[in-house]
Structure formats: structure tokens, C-alpha cells
C-alpha positions in Angstrom: 0.1 -0.2 0.1 1.0 3.0 -1.1 -1.4 5.6 -0.6 -0.4 8.3 2.8 -2.7 8.5 5.7 -3.3 12.0 6.7 -3.2 11.2 10.5 -0.1 9.1 10.5 1.6 12.1 9.0 3.9 14.7 11.8 1.8 17.5 12.4 3.1 20.6 11.1 5.0 18.2 8.3 4.1 19.0 4.6 4.7 16.1 2.1 5.0 17.8 -1.2 5.4 15.5 -4.8 8.3 14.5 -6.1 7.7 16.1 -9.5 5.3 18.9 -9.2 5.6 19.8 -5.3 1.7 19.4 -4.7 0.4 17.9 -1.6 1.2 14.6 -1.5 -1.3 11.4 -1.5 1.7 8.8 -2.3 4.7 7.4 -0.7 7.2 5.1 -2.8 7.0 1.7 -0.8 10.9 0.5 -1.5 12.5 3.8 0.1 9.9 5.7 2.0 11.5 9.0 2.1 9.8 10.0 -1.6 6.2 11.3 -2.3 3.7 11.8 -5.2 0.7 13.4 -5.9 -1.1 10.5 -7.3 0.3 7.2 -10.0 0.8 9.7 -12.6 3.9 11.2 -11.3 5.0 8.4 -9.5 4.9 6.3 -12.3 7.0 9.1 -14.5 9.8 9.4 -12.2 10.3 5.7 -12.0 10.4 5.7 -15.3 12.8 8.8 -15.5 15.3 8.2 -12.7 13.3 7.1 -9.1 14.3 3.7 -9.9 17.9 4.3 -10.0 18.5 6.2 -7.0 15.7 5.1 -4.8 18.1 3.5 -2.2 20.3 6.1 -2.6 17.9 9.0 -1.2 17.0 7.2 2.0 20.3 8.1 3.7 19.7 11.5 2.8 16.0 11.9 3.5 16.3 10.5 7.1 17.3 11.9 10.2 20.9 11.9 10.9 22.2 9.5 13.7 23.3 10.9 16.8 27.1 11.3 17.3 29.3 10.8 19.8 32.0 13.8 19.0 32.1 16.5 16.8 34.4 14.7 14.8 32.1 11.9 13.8 29.3 14.8 13.2 31.1 16.4 10.8 32.6 13.2 8.8 28.9 12.4 8.9 28.5 15.5 7.6 31.4 15.4 4.6 29.9 12.1 3.6 26.3 13.3 3.2 27.6 16.0 1.1 29.5 14.0 -0.8 26.4 11.8 -1.6 24.8 14.7 -2.6 27.1 16.0 -4.6 27.1 12.2 -6.8 23.5 12.4 -7.4 23.8 16.0 -8.6 26.2 14.8 -11.6 24.4 11.3 -11.9 20.9 12.8 -12.6 22.4 15.5 -14.5 24.1 13.2 -17.1 20.5 10.8 -16.9 19.1 13.6 -18.1 21.2 14.9 -20.8 21.2 11.7 -22.3 17.2 11.5 -22.3 17.5 15.1 -24.0 19.9 13.7 -26.9 17.6 10.5 -27.2 14.9 12.8 -27.9 13.2 12.0 -24.1 12.0 15.3 -22.9 9.3 14.0 -21.1 11.8 11.4 -18.9 14.1 14.3 -18.9 12.2 16.7 -16.5 12.2 14.4 -12.9 16.2 13.9 -14.0 16.9 17.3 -14.5 14.3 18.3 -11.3 16.5 16.0 -9.3 19.8 17.7 -10.0 18.7 21.2 -9.4 17.2 20.3 -5.9 20.3 18.6 -4.6 22.3 21.3 -6.3 19.9 23.6 -4.2 20.6 21.7 -0.8 24.2 21.7 -1.5 24.9 25.3 -3.5 22.2 27.4 -2.0 19.2 28.7 -3.6 21.4 31.9 -5.7 24.3 30.0 -6.7 25.9 29.4 -10.1 25.8 26.2 -9.8 22.4 26.1 -10.4 22.5 27.0 -14.2 23.4 24.0 -15.5 20.1 22.4 -13.9 18.0 25.4 -15.3 19.2 24.9 -18.9 18.6 21.2 -18.7 14.7 22.0 -17.8 14.3 24.2 -20.6 15.9 22.6 -22.8 13.2 20.0 -22.1 10.7 22.4 -22.0 11.7 23.5 -25.8 11.3 19.4 -26.6 7.9 19.4 -25.2 6.8 22.8 -27.1 6.5 24.5 -24.0 8.1 27.9 -25.0 6.7 30.0 -21.9 7.7 27.7 -19.8 11.8 27.0 -21.1 11.8 31.4 -21.2 11.0 30.9 -17.6 13.8 28.7 -16.6 16.4 30.5 -18.7 15.7 33.9 -17.5 16.3 32.1 -13.9 19.7 31.0 -15.6 21.2 34.4 -17.0 19.7 36.0 -13.6 22.0 34.0 -11.8 24.8 34.1 -14.1 24.4 38.2 -13.8 24.8 38.2 -10.2 27.6 35.5 -10.3 31.4 37.1 -10.3 33.1 33.7 -11.2 30.5 32.4 -14.0 33.0 29.7 -15.8 33.5 29.8 -19.6 31.4 26.8 -19.5 28.7 27.9 -17.9 28.6 30.6 -20.4 28.6 28.2 -23.1 25.9 26.5 -22.0 23.7 29.7 -21.4 24.4 31.0 -25.1 23.6 27.1 -26.9 19.8 27.0 -24.9 19.4 30.8 -25.5 20.2 29.9 -29.1 17.6 26.9 -29.6 14.9 29.3 -27.8 15.3 31.7 -30.3 15.2 28.8 -32.9 11.9 27.3 -31.7 10.7 31.1 -31.7 11.6 31.5 -35.2 14.0 34.8 -34.6 17.1 33.5 -36.3 19.0 36.3 -36.3 18.8 36.4 -32.3 19.8 32.7 -32.7 23.0 33.2 -34.5 24.4 35.6 -31.6 23.6 33.3 -29.2 25.5 30.3 -30.9 28.5 32.3 -32.4 28.7 33.3 -28.2 28.7 29.7 -27.5 30.9 28.8 -29.8 33.4 31.5 -28.2 32.8 30.6 -24.8 33.5 26.9 -25.2 36.5 27.7 -27.6 37.6 29.6 -24.6 36.9 26.8 -22.0 38.0 23.6 -24.1 39.7 24.8 -27.5 38.3 25.4 -31.0 38.7 21.3 -31.8 37.0 20.2 -29.0 34.1 18.0 -29.2 32.2 20.0 -26.0 32.6 22.9 -28.8 31.3 20.9 -31.5 27.4 21.6 -30.3 27.6 24.7 -31.1 28.7 24.4 -34.6 26.3 21.6 -35.2 23.3 24.2 -33.8 24.5 27.0 -36.0 25.0 24.7 -39.4 21.1 23.5 -38.6 19.9 27.3 -39.0 22.0 27.5 -42.2 20.9 24.4 -43.6 17.4 25.6 -43.0 17.6 28.6 -44.5 19.3 26.9 -47.9 23.0 28.1 -47.5 24.2 25.0 -48.0 27.6 26.0 -48.7 27.6 27.4 -45.0 25.9 24.5 -43.6 27.8 22.1 -45.1 31.3 23.4 -44.0 30.4 23.7 -40.8 28.6 19.7 -40.4 32.0 18.7 -42.3 33.8 20.7 -39.5 32.1 19.3 -36.8 32.7 15.5 -38.3 36.4 16.0 -38.4 36.4 17.3 -34.9 34.4 14.1 -33.8 36.2 11.5 -36.0 39.6 13.1 -34.3 38.5 12.5 -31.3 37.0 9.1 -31.6 39.9 7.7 -34.0 42.5 8.8 -31.3 40.6 6.8 -28.8 40.7 3.9 -31.4 44.7 4.2 -32.2 45.3 4.4 -28.5 43.2 1.0 -27.7 45.4 -0.5 -30.5 48.9 0.5 -29.3 47.8 -0.7 -25.8 47.3 -4.2 -27.1 49.9 -4.0 -29.3 52.7 -3.4 -26.6 50.2 -5.6 -23.8 52.8 -8.0 -21.9 50.2 -9.8 -20.5 52.3 -10.7 -17.2 49.2 -10.2 -14.8 46.6 -10.9 -18.2 45.5 -7.5 -18.0 42.0 -7.0 -19.8 41.8 -3.6 -22.1 38.8 -2.5 -21.5 37.1 -0.6 -24.4 36.6 3.3 -23.6 35.2 6.2 -25.6 36.4 8.7 -23.0 33.1 9.7 -22.7 29.9 9.9 -20.0 26.6 8.3 -21.3 24.8 12.1 -22.3 27.9 12.5 -24.5 28.0 9.2 -26.0 24.2 9.8 -26.8 25.0 13.5 -28.2 27.6 12.0 -30.7 25.1 9.4 -31.9 22.5 12.2 -32.7 25.1 14.6 -34.1 26.9 12.2 -36.3 23.6 10.0 -37.5 21.8 14.0 -38.4 24.8 15.0 -40.4 24.6 11.6 -42.1 21.1 11.5 -42.9 21.7 15.4 -44.4 24.6 14.0 -46.3 23.2 11.4 -47.9 20.0 13.5 -48.9 22.0 15.8 -50.8 22.1 16.1 -54.3 25.7 16.4 -54.6 26.9 14.0 -52.4 30.7 13.8 -51.5 31.6 10.3 -50.8 34.6 11.1 -48.8 32.6 13.3 -46.2 30.1 10.4 -45.8 32.4 7.7 -45.5 34.3 10.1 -42.8 31.0 9.9 -40.7 30.1 6.4 -41.1 33.9 5.4 -39.6 33.4 8.0 -36.9 30.5 6.1 -36.1 31.4 2.8 -36.4 34.1 3.6 -34.4 32.1 5.1 -31.6 30.2 1.8 -31.7 33.0 -0.1 -31.3 34.4 1.5 -28.6 30.8 0.9 -26.5 30.8 -2.1 -27.5 27.8 -2.5 -29.7 29.8 -4.7 -32.2 26.4 -5.4 -34.8 25.9 -1.7 -35.1 29.8 -1.0 -35.7 30.2 -3.5 -37.9 27.2 -2.1 -40.1 28.7 1.1 -40.4 32.2 -0.2 -41.3 30.6 -2.2 -43.6 28.5 0.7 -45.4 32.0 2.6 -45.4 34.0 0.0 -47.2 31.2 -0.1 -49.7 31.5 3.4 -50.1 35.4 3.0 -50.3 35.5 -0.1 -52.9 34.9 2.9 -55.5 35.4 6.0 -54.4 39.2 6.1 -52.8 42.4 4.7 -52.3 43.4 0.9 -51.8 45.0 2.8 -48.5 42.0 3.8 -46.8 40.3 0.5 -48.2 42.9 -1.4 -46.0 42.3 1.0 -43.3 38.9 0.5 -42.8 39.1 -3.1 -43.5 41.6 -3.4 -40.8 38.3 -1.9 -38.5 36.1 -4.4 -39.7 38.3 -7.2 -38.5 39.0 -5.5 -35.6 35.1 -5.2 -34.6 34.8 -9.2 -36.0 37.6 -10.4 -33.9 36.3 -8.8 -30.9 32.8 -9.6 -31.5 34.1 -13.3 -31.3 35.5 -13.3 -29.0 32.5 -11.6 -26.7 30.7 -14.6 -27.7 33.1 -17.2 -26.8 
């Protein structure tokens, strides 16, 4: 039974829904510290984030035990803060991943959790709240709730204006989301202004050729593509593809080199690693597949550009251990290479395909 009996609630205590903060009528029976206004929001929260963090919330939402000394109490507070910081990043990454996958409704509860934990750790006016506001704004845009998105973005802007130590990375995220807002509002001139600022601040934070900067190029390219300015769009799409391929190929080559130098004295196993979190992997898939669709649909197809994206996707899926997808893209790249590029380039793709096949076989055995 997960229905709350009002008489059982301590006097003066107000139980609020985890999703909308309305008066709660239900409680999660697994953790008994999370409340909901009804089954709809309980189901939404469970599907989004609660199933992943249910038991982690118990020590955060129960009364701290009695400590015998001030030292023990301080240690307990430090442990509590560490758990909250872990959940801030975990919930943020989950919400980001949902957004890149187009699951905007699922992103909202996870983003709300990240926001609330940030408030608990950093206070109500800290610039650390801005990334969570931006997640909620992007989710609202995806759901077509432009007014709500503007409210979250206004809160983020105000927080940044009040801050004296806002990082370039945060400025970049803010301008990117403002760019997306103005795209949704069909104000493309203002959108270009903010995306240009996104690229500037991201370049200051990470460099012009970093994958974290590539999102700004991608959204700017989408604007030019929508305006039928194909040459500008193609230039930016190509830059994004090259940034991602360079990044992924460097990880792939490092993996091959580590394996070739492996002494195996201790039976060490080298694990494939993209160097990205789940949200960044989802972003890479969305960006690269979007560009691939556009490149393949243009009347003036350039095989080398298509092949570059196919190789990037193949390596990405290979490093993610999704061998069937990796092989699918590698075979497409090889088919294209056989008629359009040099034998050396064909050999590179064949080697990639053989590495994927060998690892897939080893996994099956």
C-alpha cells in the first residue's frame, strides 16, 4: 500500500510531490522517503530517475544519527555532502542523455533532482544551479513549452548576472540554450548571435577543436541548412564530423597501441573506452547520425564526407561495445570506399572491420 494516511503524518510536516511539489498522497514503498501527488507522477519519476536512485535517497532523507563527538558529526556531514554531489552529477548526466535521445518528458524528473540537490549543497542563488535550469529549459523546448523554457532561462540568466565567478563553460551552455530558444521562436538572427557566443565561450573553455565545442557548430549549421545556405551549412557539418572523428579515432588508436604493447604478465584486459559519459555518447550518436542523413540526402553527395561519418560512427559503437552497429557502419564505409577512395583507405577500413569482428567473436566465446 503506497497511499499516505494524513493522520499518520507528523503535525506541521508538509509532504510534497517529487515532480510538481503539490500536496502528496502517495509514498514510494521501496524507500519510504519519496512522495507523489498521484500515480501519474510516481510512474513518470520511476521511469525517469527514481528506479536508479531509490535506495540512495534513504540516507539523504532520514534523520542523521546521534554522534558521540564533533569529529564524527563532521565526518557524517561530509559523507552526506559527497552523496549529494554524486547524485547531482548522476541525475544531470541521465537527464542530458534523455535529451540527446529525444526523451524530453523523461528528462524533466531527472533534471529536477539535479536542481534540488544543487540547491541543498550550493544554496538557492549559486551559479551551480544554472546547468540544471538549462536542462529544464531544453526539456521544456522539446515538449513545446516555450513560455516555461523562457522562465527557466530567465532564472539561469539572472543567476549568471549575479555571479562573479561564472565559468566559460557555463556561459557556453547558457548561450547554446538561448540559441535553441530563439530557433524555436523563429528568430534566427538572435539565435545565430547566441550560438556564436556559445562557440566563443566553449572555445575559451575547451579549445576550438574539442567535441564539447562542436555542439555550437552543429546547431549553427542547422540554421544555415534551414535557410538553404548549403555551402555554409556543409562547411560547419564537415568541421563537426572531423572533430568527432579525430577524437574517436585517437581513442581507437590508443586502444590498438595498448594492445600491441601488452605484455600480459598479469593477464591484463584492455577495456574499450570512449572517454565520454553516457550523455556525451548519446550526443555523438545524435549529431553524427543527423549529419549522415543530411549528407546522404543532398543532391551533390561527397563520398569522402559520408565515409568519414560512417567511420566515426563505427568507431564510436565499437568503443561502446555495440559490435553489430559498429560492423554495420564499417561495412557501409567499406562499400563506399571500394569505388571512391584509394586502396590505402580501403585497407584502413578493412582493418577496422576485422578488429570489430575479432572482438565480437571473442565476446561470443
